[in-house]
TORKOL-798464 format. One record per residue (C-alpha): x, y, z; residue number from 1. Coordinates in nm, 4 decimals. Layout:
% TORKOL-798464
NODE          X          Y          Z   num
NODE          X          Y          Z   NUM
...
//
This chain:
% TORKOL-798464
NODE          X          Y          Z   num
NODE    -2.0160    -3.9197    -0.2867     1
NODE    -1.9103    -4.2275    -0.4592     2
NODE    -1.6296    -4.1877    -0.5609     3
NODE    -1.4230    -3.9049    -0.3807     4
NODE    -1.4540    -4.0368    -0.0194     5
NODE    -1.3197    -4.3409    -0.0820     6
NODE    -1.0454    -4.1823    -0.2328     7
NODE    -1.0133    -3.9302     0.0575     8
NODE    -1.0117    -4.2537     0.2981     9
NODE    -0.7187    -4.3861     0.0855    10
NODE    -0.5370    -4.1004     0.0998    11
NODE    -0.6020    -4.0344     0.4119    12
NODE    -0.3920    -4.3519     0.5032    13
NODE    -0.0620    -4.2260     0.3147    14
NODE    -0.0723    -3.8908     0.4690    15
NODE     0.2949    -3.7759     0.5798    16
NODE     0.3316    -3.7456     0.9589    17
NODE     0.2746    -3.3907     0.9972    18
NODE     0.5715    -3.1146     1.0842    19
NODE     0.4830    -2.8709     1.3770    20
NODE     0.7160    -2.6234     1.2363    21
NODE     0.6325    -2.3023     1.4593    22
NODE     0.5631    -2.2055     1.7892    23
NODE     0.3487    -2.0165     1.9564    24
NODE     0.5623    -1.7380     2.0900    25
NODE     0.2800    -1.6702     2.4329    26
NODE     0.2119    -2.0532     2.5095    27
NODE     0.5300    -2.1857     2.3797    28
NODE     0.3523    -2.4572     2.1546    29
NODE     0.4422    -2.6134     1.8337    30
NODE     0.1649    -2.5735     1.5646    31
NODE     0.1673    -2.6883     1.2250    32
NODE     0.2023    -2.3921     0.9133    33
NODE    -0.0083    -2.4372     0.5918    34
NODE     0.3058    -2.5507     0.4261    35
NODE     0.3546    -2.8497     0.6591    36
NODE     0.0434    -2.9025     0.5973    37
NODE     0.0192    -2.9374     0.2502    38
NODE     0.3899    -3.0559     0.2265    39
NODE     0.2257    -3.3826     0.4501    40
NODE    -0.1170    -3.4588     0.2367    41
NODE    -0.0977    -3.3149    -0.0907    42
NODE     0.1482    -3.6355    -0.2897    43
NODE    -0.1405    -3.8936    -0.1358    44
NODE    -0.3956    -3.6971    -0.2208    45
NODE    -0.3383    -3.6984    -0.5788    46
NODE    -0.2335    -4.0261    -0.6310    47
NODE    -0.5504    -4.1032    -0.5480    48
NODE    -0.7359    -3.8227    -0.8068    49
NODE    -0.7739    -3.5665    -0.5367    50
NODE    -0.6501    -3.1934    -0.5459    51
NODE    -0.7660    -2.8837    -0.3366    52
NODE    -0.8164    -2.5343    -0.4750    53
NODE    -0.9156    -2.2294    -0.1881    54
NODE    -1.0499    -1.9295    -0.3430    55
NODE    -1.1271    -1.5971    -0.1773    56
NODE    -1.4657    -1.4246    -0.3190    57
NODE    -1.5300    -1.1315    -0.0998    58
NODE    -1.4661    -1.1916     0.2752    59
NODE    -1.5356    -1.5616     0.2535    60
NODE    -1.2261    -1.8170     0.1735    61
NODE    -1.4241    -2.0936    -0.0598    62
NODE    -1.2332    -2.4078    -0.0149    63
NODE    -1.2473    -2.7239    -0.2819    64
NODE    -1.1684    -3.0713    -0.2417    65
NODE    -1.2058    -3.2377    -0.6426    66
NODE    -1.1417    -3.5602    -0.7388    67
NODE    -1.1090    -3.6329    -1.0329    68
NODE    -1.4849    -3.7934    -1.1455    69
NODE    -1.6203    -3.4503    -1.1043    70
NODE    -1.7716    -3.4841    -0.7219    71
NODE    -1.6535    -3.2167    -0.4738    72
NODE    -1.6724    -3.1124    -0.1340    73
NODE    -1.7512    -2.7485     0.0095    74
NODE    -1.6964    -2.5453     0.2433    75
NODE    -1.6563    -2.1948     0.3500    76
NODE    -1.4705    -1.9892     0.6376    77
NODE    -1.5470    -1.5619     0.6438    78
NODE    -1.2762    -1.3907     0.6668    79
NODE    -1.2929    -1.0422     0.9050    80
NODE    -1.3927    -0.7296     0.6503    81
NODE    -1.0700    -0.5362     0.7115    82
NODE    -0.9395    -0.2888     0.4532    83
NODE    -0.5914    -0.4107     0.6414    84
NODE    -0.4021    -0.6144     0.3791    85
NODE    -0.1261    -0.7612     0.6918    86
NODE    -0.4339    -0.8762     0.8764    87
NODE    -0.6591    -0.9773     0.6351    88
NODE    -0.3234    -1.2051     0.4568    89
NODE    -0.2682    -1.3233     0.8158    90
NODE    -0.6348    -1.4166     0.8991    91
NODE    -0.6867    -1.5801     0.5190    92
NODE    -0.3612    -1.7798     0.5273    93
NODE    -0.4819    -1.8739     0.8977    94
NODE    -0.8349    -1.9704     0.7844    95
NODE    -0.6846    -2.1314     0.4360    96
NODE    -0.4887    -2.3229     0.7013    97
NODE    -0.7939    -2.4485     0.9462    98
NODE    -0.9913    -2.5733     0.6512    99
NODE    -0.7913    -2.7923     0.5187   100
NODE    -0.7211    -2.9735     0.8326   101
NODE    -1.1386    -2.9514     0.9062   102
NODE    -1.1531    -3.0819     0.5421   103
NODE    -0.9371    -3.3832     0.5695   104
NODE    -1.0232    -3.4380     0.9482   105
NODE    -0.6176    -3.3757     1.0993   106
NODE    -0.5273    -3.2246     1.3298   107
NODE    -0.2701    -2.9254     1.2875   108
NODE    -0.1945    -2.8503     1.6262   109
NODE     0.0775    -3.0062     1.9561   110
NODE    -0.1228    -2.7474     2.1855   111
NODE    -0.4661    -2.5832     2.0962   112
NODE    -0.4734    -2.2729     1.9953   113
NODE    -0.7119    -2.2152     2.2382   114
NODE    -0.4374    -2.2478     2.5551   115
NODE    -0.4959    -1.8876     2.6791   116
NODE    -0.8850    -2.0170     2.7996   117
NODE    -0.8572    -2.1037     3.0717   118
NODE    -0.9907    -1.9969     3.4182   119
NODE    -0.6522    -1.7820     3.5718   120
NODE    -0.5754    -1.4440     3.4048   121
NODE    -0.2353    -1.4235     3.1488   122
NODE     0.0669    -1.3547     3.3757   123
NODE     0.4053    -1.1947     3.1973   124
NODE     0.5746    -1.6401     3.2361   125
NODE     0.2702    -1.8274     2.9663   126
NODE     0.1629    -2.1367     3.1031   127
NODE    -0.0417    -2.3668     2.9443   128
NODE    -0.4256    -2.5017     3.0200   129
NODE    -0.5621    -2.8172     2.9486   130
NODE    -0.8972    -2.7935     2.7643   131
NODE    -1.1534    -3.0527     2.8240   132
NODE    -1.4210    -3.1439     2.5788   133
NODE    -1.7362    -2.9486     2.7433   134
NODE    -1.9605    -3.2054     2.9470   135
NODE    -2.3236    -3.3081     2.8719   136
NODE    -2.4611    -3.0663     3.0550   137
NODE    -2.2623    -2.7781     2.9568   138
NODE    -2.3802    -2.8368     2.5672   139
NODE    -2.5759    -2.6452     2.3782   140
NODE    -2.7565    -2.5757     2.0845   141
NODE    -2.5356    -2.4803     1.8482   142
NODE    -2.8174    -2.1127     1.7066   143
NODE    -2.8274    -2.0525     2.1667   144
NODE    -2.4433    -2.0618     2.1541   145
NODE    -2.3825    -1.8871     1.8147   146
NODE    -2.5693    -1.6393     1.8409   147
NODE    -2.5500    -1.5520     2.2265   148
NODE    -2.1465    -1.5453     2.0946   149
NODE    -2.2398    -1.2702     1.8040   150
NODE    -2.3700    -1.0804     2.0386   151
NODE    -2.0963    -1.0516     2.2595   152
NODE    -1.8556    -1.0055     2.0300   153
NODE    -2.0847    -0.7152     1.8002   154
NODE    -2.0770    -0.9371     1.4592   155
NODE    -2.4348    -0.9035     1.3268   156
NODE    -2.6790    -1.1595     1.3304   157
NODE    -2.7618    -1.0784     0.9141   158
NODE    -2.3796    -1.2244     0.7946   159
NODE    -2.4307    -1.5092     1.0440   160
NODE    -2.7198    -1.6254     0.8603   161
NODE    -2.5729    -1.5081     0.5021   162
NODE    -2.2911    -1.7182     0.6461   163
NODE    -2.5899    -1.9661     0.6625   164
NODE    -2.7235    -1.9289     0.3097   165
NODE    -2.4253    -1.9693     0.1491   166
NODE    -2.3755    -2.2846     0.3335   167
NODE    -2.7152    -2.4341     0.2031   168
NODE    -2.8443    -2.4022     0.6501   169
NODE    -3.1107    -2.2035     0.8179   170
NODE    -2.9821    -2.3738     1.0672   171
NODE    -2.6661    -2.4282     1.2967   172
NODE    -2.8161    -2.7272     1.5456   173
NODE    -2.8017    -2.8644     1.1518   174
NODE    -2.4774    -2.8247     1.0720   175
NODE    -2.1103    -3.0270     1.1397   176
NODE    -1.9359    -2.9213     1.5032   177
NODE    -1.6317    -2.8566     1.2793   178
NODE    -1.8279    -2.6441     1.0521   179
NODE    -2.0135    -2.4535     1.3044   180
NODE    -1.6233    -2.4336     1.5051   181
NODE    -1.4692    -2.2721     1.2062   182
NODE    -1.7249    -2.0452     1.1717   183
NODE    -1.7345    -1.9514     1.5942   184
NODE    -1.3123    -1.9213     1.5597   185
NODE    -1.2991    -1.6848     1.2757   186
NODE    -1.5518    -1.4390     1.4196   187
NODE    -1.3698    -1.3986     1.7028   188
NODE    -1.0141    -1.4011     1.4480   189
NODE    -1.2389    -1.0810     1.3130   190
NODE    -1.3686    -0.9166     1.6883   191
NODE    -0.9891    -0.9499     1.7369   192
NODE    -0.8437    -0.7858     1.4417   193
NODE    -1.0882    -0.5863     1.3814   194
NODE    -0.9567    -0.4095     1.7708   195
NODE    -0.6075    -0.4180     1.7146   196
NODE    -0.5616    -0.7147     1.9134   197
NODE    -0.2940    -0.9380     1.8374   198
NODE    -0.4661    -1.2514     1.7426   199
NODE    -0.2642    -1.4249     1.5467   200
NODE     0.0533    -1.4243     1.8246   201
NODE    -0.2167    -1.4802     2.1373   202
NODE    -0.4683    -1.6955     1.9383   203
NODE    -0.7695    -1.8007     1.8587   204
NODE    -1.0379    -1.9787     2.0604   205
NODE    -1.0277    -2.3676     2.0710   206
NODE    -1.2412    -2.5591     1.9144   207
NODE    -1.5771    -2.6916     2.0937   208
NODE    -1.5348    -2.3021     2.3471   209
NODE    -1.8747    -2.2047     2.5305   210
NODE    -2.0171    -1.9174     2.5475   211
NODE    -1.8216    -1.8749     2.9130   212
NODE    -1.4919    -2.0187     2.7210   213
NODE    -1.5545    -1.7282     2.3985   214
NODE    -1.5244    -1.4526     2.6778   215
NODE    -1.2660    -1.5327     2.8976   216
NODE    -1.0910    -1.5633     2.5184   217
NODE    -1.1946    -1.2338     2.4938   218
NODE    -1.0866    -1.0556     2.7685   219
NODE    -0.7671    -1.2216     2.8185   220
NODE    -0.6488    -1.0856     2.4657   221
NODE    -0.8085    -0.7764     2.6149   222
NODE    -0.5519    -0.7970     2.8694   223
NODE    -0.2453    -0.9708     2.6806   224
NODE    -0.2690    -0.6592     2.4686   225
NODE    -0.2919    -0.4406     2.7349   226
NODE     0.0765    -0.5706     2.9050   227
NODE     0.2475    -0.5637     2.5985   228
NODE     0.1843    -0.2079     2.5852   229
NODE     0.2826    -0.1223     2.9786   230
//
């Protein structure tokens, strides 16, 4: 990492302002599409001998940041195991945007995708809620957090262990918060998509969401879907 990290630091200084060119129709919040993220970053990365490559292997999105020296950084993002090509395509686009932003440590949302994870139920008129970072007392081990969320969303622990293996780890506590958040958000997206809920329209959970916030997100997503069909 002797060359890729300094090159990335230099590239970030030249990133363009990311245009928030899309709107979440439920919360009326703006966010940057994948195209906008790439437009703001690709030229600056190229100037420093960096490029991003993303490939799909099975139901995993692999993201690589390569440096001309041969050094690279890799991340893996699980995708929903669905045969619905439209849902899978939407999930891949979301995963690509999230993975790039996480790898480059940039923000593509004006308001976090998890605006709905509030203590109030969604009404017919969208209202924004403020997401506060969890306090020291709210923080639990990542292992416990992921285990409870997997149980809530019926996500097999064997698949969680497989994801850990893909990321060269056996313990969620040993991974960065950003990487674990990506995993949590991906299984939330997968749960919603596989059950036919409009996750793309409603939005996914916010980064750093606790088990309780994920549960609220699930319940509110279900109610949102019910309101659309009633």
